RODO-2510 file (C-alpha; in nm, 4 decimals, decimal comma):
residues 329
     n   res          X          Y          Z
     1     m    -0,0002     0,0087     0,0016
     2     n     0,1612     0,3122    -0,1215
     3     v     0,0743     0,6321     0,1158
     4     l     0,1592     0,9853    -0,0088
     5     g     0,2745     1,1796     0,3221
     6     i     0,2358     1,5654     0,3155
     7     e     0,4305     1,8109     0,5683
     8     t     0,4107     2,1735     0,5437
     9     s     0,3880     2,2702     0,9251
    10     c     0,6950     2,5123     0,8952
    11     d     0,9191     2,5726     0,6683
    12     e     1,0000     2,2610     0,4579
    13     t     0,7565     2,1602     0,1737
    14     a     0,7800     1,7796     0,2212
    15     l     0,6114     1,4917     0,0256
    16     a     0,7066     1,1225     0,0132
    17     v     0,5603     0,7977    -0,0994
    18     v     0,6132     0,5240     0,1567
    19     a     0,4985     0,1553     0,0766
    20     d     0,3370    -0,0345     0,3768
    21     g     0,4526     0,1872     0,6591
    22     t     0,8200     0,1575     0,6305
    23     h     0,9541     0,1296     0,2704
    24     i     1,0692     0,4903     0,1357
    25     l     0,9853     0,4928    -0,2139
    26     s     1,0975     0,8745    -0,2234
    27     n     1,1301     1,1453     0,0147
    28     v     1,1672     1,5253    -0,1173
    29     v     1,1843     1,8391     0,0855
    30     s     1,2097     2,1972    -0,0307
    31     s     1,3821     2,3773     0,2513
    32     q     1,3214     2,7726     0,3276
    33     v     1,6259     2,7591     0,5597
    34     e     1,7796     3,0106     0,3087
    35     l     1,4883     3,2506     0,3013
    36     h     1,4525     3,2670     0,6607
    37     a     1,8004     3,2953     0,7865
    38     r     1,8520     3,6821     0,6686
    39     y     1,5460     3,7425     0,9286
    40     g     1,7276     3,5294     1,1966
    41     g     1,3902     3,2959     1,2135
    42     v     1,1007     3,1686     1,0486
    43     v     0,8617     3,4473     0,9075
    44     p     0,5136     3,2747     0,9095
    45     e     0,3509     3,4453     0,5826
    46     l     0,6802     3,3933     0,3690
    47     a     0,6408     3,0250     0,4711
    48     s     0,3076     3,0071     0,3347
    49     r     0,3948     3,1746     0,0215
    50     e     0,6409     2,9554    -0,0588
    51     h     0,4788     2,6216     0,0010
    52     v     0,2422     2,7478    -0,2445
    53     r     0,4868     2,7974    -0,4514
    54     a     0,7188     2,4547    -0,4100
    55     i     0,4073     2,1952    -0,3348
    56     v     0,3664     2,0921    -0,6973
    57     p     0,6697     2,0611    -0,7964
    58     v     0,7882     1,8621    -0,4867
    59     l     0,4904     1,6328    -0,5606
    60     d     0,6060     1,5804    -0,9197
    61     e     0,9612     1,4825    -0,8116
    62     a     0,8368     1,2502    -0,5111
    63     l     0,6346     1,0736    -0,8120
    64     r     0,9036     1,0834    -1,0618
    65     e     1,1447     0,9083    -0,7376
    66     a     0,8852     0,6661    -0,6527
    67     s     0,8548     0,5598    -1,0483
    68     l     0,4715     0,6323    -0,9641
    69     s     0,1533     0,8243    -1,1020
    70     l    -0,1163     0,9475    -0,9073
    71     d    -0,2642     0,6270    -0,9983
    72     g    -0,0350     0,4243    -0,8094
    73     i    -0,1202     0,6167    -0,4654
    74     d    -0,3458     0,4283    -0,2288
    75     a    -0,3897     0,6993     0,0686
    76     i    -0,2898     1,0402     0,1205
    77     a    -0,1760     1,1276     0,4967
    78     v    -0,1221     1,5269     0,5691
    79     t    -0,0115     1,7292     0,8739
    80     h    -0,2795     1,8822     1,0181
    81     g    -0,0959     2,0289     1,3405
    82     p     0,0897     2,1408     1,5347
    83     g     0,2424     2,4049     1,3312
    84     l     0,2009     2,7391     1,1630
    85     a    -0,1389     2,7919     1,0798
    86     g    -0,0920     2,9290     0,7290
    87     a     0,1761     2,6512     0,6502
    88     l    -0,0541     2,3878     0,7503
    89     l    -0,3737     2,5041     0,5218
    90     v    -0,1295     2,4895     0,2218
    91     g    -0,0554     2,1527     0,2917
    92     l    -0,4041     2,0269     0,4472
    93     n    -0,5907     2,1861     0,1463
    94     f    -0,3475     2,0400    -0,1065
    95     a    -0,4450     1,7046     0,0031
    96     k    -0,8228     1,7457     0,0550
    97     a    -0,7984     1,8444    -0,3516
    98     l    -0,6087     1,5492    -0,4114
    99     a    -0,7916     1,3151    -0,2259
   100     f    -1,1175     1,4706    -0,3367
   101     a    -0,9766     1,4385    -0,7225
   102     l    -0,8373     1,0753    -0,7136
   103     s    -1,1538     0,9180    -0,3947
   104     l    -0,8659     0,8349    -0,2120
   105     p    -0,8289     0,7912     0,1668
   106     l    -0,7222     1,1406     0,3620
   107     i    -0,5604     1,0524     0,7163
   108     p    -0,4904     1,4036     0,9201
   109     v    -0,1640     1,3060     1,1048
   110     n    -0,0126     1,4657     1,4444
   111     h     0,3065     1,6002     1,3275
   112     l     0,4691     1,4762     1,6427
   113     e     0,3450     1,1423     1,6213
   114     g     0,4818     1,1821     1,2735
   115     h     0,8592     1,2709     1,4291
   116     i     0,7788     0,9195     1,6554
   117     y     0,7323     0,7161     1,3436
   118     a     1,0348     0,8317     1,1502
   119     a     1,2271     0,6010     1,4133
   120     w     1,1038     0,2576     1,1993
   121     l     1,1510     0,4250     0,8607
   122     e     1,5148     0,2843     0,8807
   123     h     1,4832     0,0012     1,1063
   124     r     1,1605    -0,1697     0,9411
   125     r     1,0631    -0,3622     1,1953
   126     e     0,7689    -0,3043     1,5147
   127     p     0,8174    -0,1005     1,7972
   128     e     0,8805    -0,2672     2,1145
   129     f     0,5769    -0,0995     2,3546
   130     p     0,6090     0,0139     2,5847
   131     a     0,8448     0,2959     2,4205
   132     l     0,9378     0,5972     2,5675
   133     a     0,9619     0,8891     2,2979
   134     l     1,1943     1,1727     2,3669
   135     i     1,0831     1,4163     2,1215
   136     a     1,2965     1,7126     2,0737
   137     s     1,2748     2,0207     1,7952
   138     g     1,2341     2,3800     1,7563
   139     g     0,9067     2,3828     1,8904
   140     h     0,8293     2,1133     2,1110
   141     s     0,9935     1,9216     2,3785
   142     d     0,8234     1,6303     2,4936
   143     v     0,8179     1,3030     2,6958
   144     v     0,5742     1,0660     2,5759
   145     l     0,4882     0,6895     2,6811
   146     m     0,4029     0,5306     2,3961
   147     e     0,1905     0,1741     2,4793
   148     g     0,0777     0,1084     2,1762
   149     h     0,0352     0,2369     1,7943
   150     g    -0,1475     0,5631     1,8402
   151     q    -0,1968     0,5309     2,2277
   152     y     0,0029     0,8224     2,3736
   153     r     0,0381     0,9139     2,7307
   154     r     0,2441     1,2624     2,7759
   155     l     0,4733     1,2395     3,0418
   156     g     0,6383     1,5608     3,0566
   157     e     0,7003     1,8785     2,8564
   158     t     0,8728     2,2181     2,8602
   159     v     0,7392     2,5027     3,0404
   160     d     0,9129     2,7778     2,8447
   161     d     1,1247     2,7443     2,5299
   162     a     1,1608     2,4303     2,3333
   163     a     1,5224     2,2801     2,2912
   164     g     1,5576     2,3515     1,9724
   165     e     1,4514     2,7547     2,0411
   166     a     1,6822     2,7864     2,2886
   167     f     1,9230     2,6791     2,0287
   168     d     1,8369     2,9090     1,7881
   169     k     1,8165     3,1678     2,0447
   170     v     2,1745     3,1339     2,2032
   171     a     2,2900     3,0899     1,8422
   172     r     2,1948     3,4535     1,7684
   173     l     2,3332     3,5662     2,1092
   174     l     2,6913     3,4172     1,9814
   175     g     2,6164     3,5509     1,6174
   176     l     2,6204     3,2308     1,4353
   177     g     2,2944     3,3142     1,2636
   178     f     1,9937     3,0522     1,1457
   179     p     1,9109     2,7830     1,2351
   180     g     2,1161     2,7282     1,5300
   181     g     2,1462     2,3538     1,6575
   182     p     2,4041     2,2566     1,3840
   183     a     2,5666     2,6499     1,3830
   184     i     2,6042     2,5540     1,7850
   185     e     2,7275     2,1946     1,7488
   186     s     2,9975     2,3015     1,4900
   187     l     3,1281     2,5509     1,7290
   188     a     3,1214     2,3603     2,0118
   189     s     3,3322     2,0783     1,8358
   190     e     3,6048     2,2920     1,8316
   191     a     3,6207     2,3530     2,1827
   192     a     3,9066     2,1881     2,4272
   193     a     3,6589     2,1817     2,6969
   194     p     3,3591     2,3510     2,7930
   195     a     3,3304     2,6861     2,9446
   196     g     3,2507     2,5306     3,3119
   197     r     2,9002     2,4228     3,3881
   198     l     2,5983     2,6021     3,3311
   199     p     2,2452     2,5150     3,5072
   200     r     2,0268     2,2436     3,4599
   201     a     1,6601     2,3405     3,5652
   202     r     1,4842     2,1672     3,8733
   203     l     1,1236     2,1371     3,8309
   204     e     0,7997     2,0233     4,0473
   205     r     0,7294     1,7915     3,7636
   206     p     0,9841     1,5499     3,7044
   207     y     0,9819     1,4994     3,3387
   208     d     0,9484     1,8653     3,2284
   209     f     1,2425     2,0919     3,0585
   210     s     1,2749     2,4823     3,0951
   211     f     1,5757     2,6100     2,9057
   212     s     1,4858     2,9735     2,9478
   213     g     1,7105     3,0280     3,2681
   214     l     2,0090     2,8287     3,0682
   215     k     1,9567     3,1058     2,7926
   216     a     1,9393     3,4145     2,9926
   217     k     2,2360     3,2810     3,1972
   218     v     2,4235     3,2510     2,8500
   219     q     2,3056     3,6551     2,7763
   220     r     2,4484     3,7682     3,0808
   221     i     2,7684     3,5869     3,0233
   222     v     2,7910     3,7101     2,6636
   223     r     2,7076     4,0559     2,7597
   224     g     3,0249     4,0333     3,0354
   225     e     2,7800     4,0531     3,3064
   226     e     2,9581     3,7874     3,5066
   227     g     3,3126     3,8665     3,4127
   228     a     3,5337     3,8028     3,0979
   229     a     3,3376     3,5781     2,8669
   230     p     3,4813     3,2728     2,7642
   231     p     3,5994     3,1869     2,4198
   232     p     3,2638     3,1271     2,1969
   233     a     3,3654     2,7798     2,0982
   234     a     3,3648     2,7078     2,4644
   235     l     3,0419     2,8726     2,5822
   236     a     2,8834     2,6755     2,2641
   237     a     3,0165     2,3319     2,4284
   238     a     2,8876     2,4143     2,7930
   239     f     2,5283     2,5197     2,6429
   240     q     2,5066     2,2052     2,4378
   241     e     2,6393     1,9804     2,7095
   242     s     2,3703     2,1710     2,9666
   243     v     2,1200     2,1160     2,6800
   244     v     2,1947     1,7435     2,5910
   245     d     2,1966     1,6335     2,9982
   246     s     1,8417     1,7574     3,0372
   247     l     1,6972     1,5868     2,7919
   248     v     1,9097     1,2933     2,8800
   249     t     1,8305     1,2861     3,2529
   250     k     1,4548     1,3033     3,1882
   251     a     1,4093     1,0746     2,9161
   252     v     1,6214     0,8222     3,1146
   253     q     1,4681     0,8359     3,4284
   254     a     1,1081     0,8540     3,2452
   255     a     1,1943     0,5008     3,0865
   256     t     1,3175     0,3680     3,3912
   257     d     1,0032     0,4739     3,6191
   258     h     0,7520     0,3403     3,3528
   259     g     0,9491     0,0044     3,2557
   260     a     0,9908     0,1127     2,8468
   261     r     1,1430    -0,1183     2,6870
   262     e     1,3326     0,1174     2,4205
   263     i     1,3608     0,4965     2,3836
   264     i     1,3080     0,6808     2,0761
   265     l     1,4605     1,0222     2,0016
   266     a     1,2869     1,2273     1,7438
   267     g     1,2382     1,5519     1,6155
   268     g     1,4934     1,7832     1,4622
   269     v     1,7491     1,8279     1,7771
   270     a     1,7734     1,4669     1,7779
   271     a     2,0347     1,4965     1,4680
   272     n     2,2571     1,6359     1,7497
   273     s     2,5397     1,4056     1,7306
   274     a     2,6353     1,5062     2,1206
   275     l     2,2428     1,4233     2,2143
   276     r     2,2845     1,0576     2,0251
   277     t     2,5762     0,9733     2,1684
   278     v     2,4896     1,0535     2,5289
   279     l     2,1795     0,8803     2,4853
   280     a     2,2770     0,6110     2,3853
   281     e     2,5805     0,5848     2,6724
   282     r     2,3233     0,6711     2,9361
   283     s     2,0233     0,4678     2,8594
   284     p     1,9175     0,1320     3,0473
   285     v     1,7617     0,0179     2,7089
   286     p     1,8472     0,0333     2,3392
   287     v     1,7826     0,3621     2,1405
   288     i     1,6207     0,4071     1,8154
   289     v     1,7407     0,7094     1,6520
   290     p     1,6268     0,8045     1,2892
   291     p     1,9341     0,9172     1,0596
   292     p     1,9641     1,2929     1,0519
   293     a     1,7933     1,3519     0,7109
   294     l     1,4724     1,1807     0,8813
   295     c     1,5207     1,3583     1,2513
   296     t     1,4098     1,7098     1,0518
   297     d     1,0768     1,7688     0,8786
   298     n     0,9864     1,5487     0,6167
   299     g     0,6750     1,3724     0,4350
   300     a     0,8022     1,0038     0,4911
   301     m     0,7204     1,0502     0,8931
   302     i     0,4138     1,1488     0,7752
   303     a     0,3528     0,8512     0,5836
   304     a     0,4284     0,6194     0,8176
   305     a     0,1974     0,7250     1,0745
   306     g    -0,0524     0,7808     0,8531
   307     y    -0,0433     0,4091     0,7538
   308     q    -0,1053     0,3008     1,1095
   309     r    -0,3807     0,5290     1,1265
   310     l    -0,5013     0,3716     0,7886
   311     l    -0,4899     0,0712     0,9292
   312     a    -0,6837     0,1360     1,2110
   313     g    -0,9479     0,2699     1,0191
   314     e    -0,8915     0,6069     1,1023
   315     t    -0,9475     0,8585     0,7896
   316     a    -1,1423     1,2109     0,7485
   317     g    -1,3792     1,3590     0,5328
   318     l    -1,3137     1,6911     0,3785
   319     e    -1,4316     1,8900     0,6391
   320     v    -1,1347     1,8264     0,8534
   321     d    -0,9498     2,1417     0,9407
   322     i    -0,5967     2,2471     1,0916
   323     d    -0,5183     2,2077     1,4647
   324     p    -0,1937     2,4699     1,4915
   325     g    -0,1917     2,4152     1,8818
   326     l    -0,2347     2,0117     1,8374
   327     r    -0,0494     1,8266     2,1101
   328     i    -0,0035     1,4708     2,1494
   329     g    -0,0937     1,2097     2,4374
***
């Protein structure tokens, strides 16, 4: 069964064809990074316009790579939230039009669920339930217990900045530009050692995150309010170490407390090599991580999650709408 996955929740126009939930036939992403870099972050209106321009050519390329025509598609999965409202509308309305014209099932997919299902696109096996998912991205930092396909219980979340958002903000403080995650990781790799130990937030809920205090600490250091500022590479390494330690500590604790059989690392921040390494070293159970290209937003993850929804009979009519604030669990 060939599922077309459509993802336009932020600044990537991404379409893919996935067979039987795990076999990627094509996975095409049109990035807007260069467009938004000049503004230091994603501009929602510009993102929406670029999705309109790109979505048909990206579909054509996805079908070419898959060696299929639209007649070879069996269902259409599309992100309907969370994300930027205008960007989501482009993808969802495009999916509705295709589903109507081709008389195909339409499957709305939670963007965060898509990130989780990216984990098995490379491994091509069934998840080991219960599984603990750590979703770390520009807009989200969530700890989710996955007890079965489509069965989620959110155990923790960020109370302020998401991990990826913190990377972007600190990158701006260090003059590194956008996106911040890759820039900070690259700079940190040049440091002989981190610039001391930066703070980790202690919160009442054991699996929640907070990164705003860490960002404020870096800001004071950069401004010279706490003495002479260390070399930028050492400061970047200390910041990255703090974020990674917070994410890993909470995820490992949650997995232990709830008897998880594996940990899934998902979302754009999952592409960070330090996070991948430290989690693998400290986890008491196997860690499943998608390759970096499947950590960032892509259509294949939406198709994979949509396939499972389709098997469960969870399709939607053309009245389905976007849900920019959609959560998981």
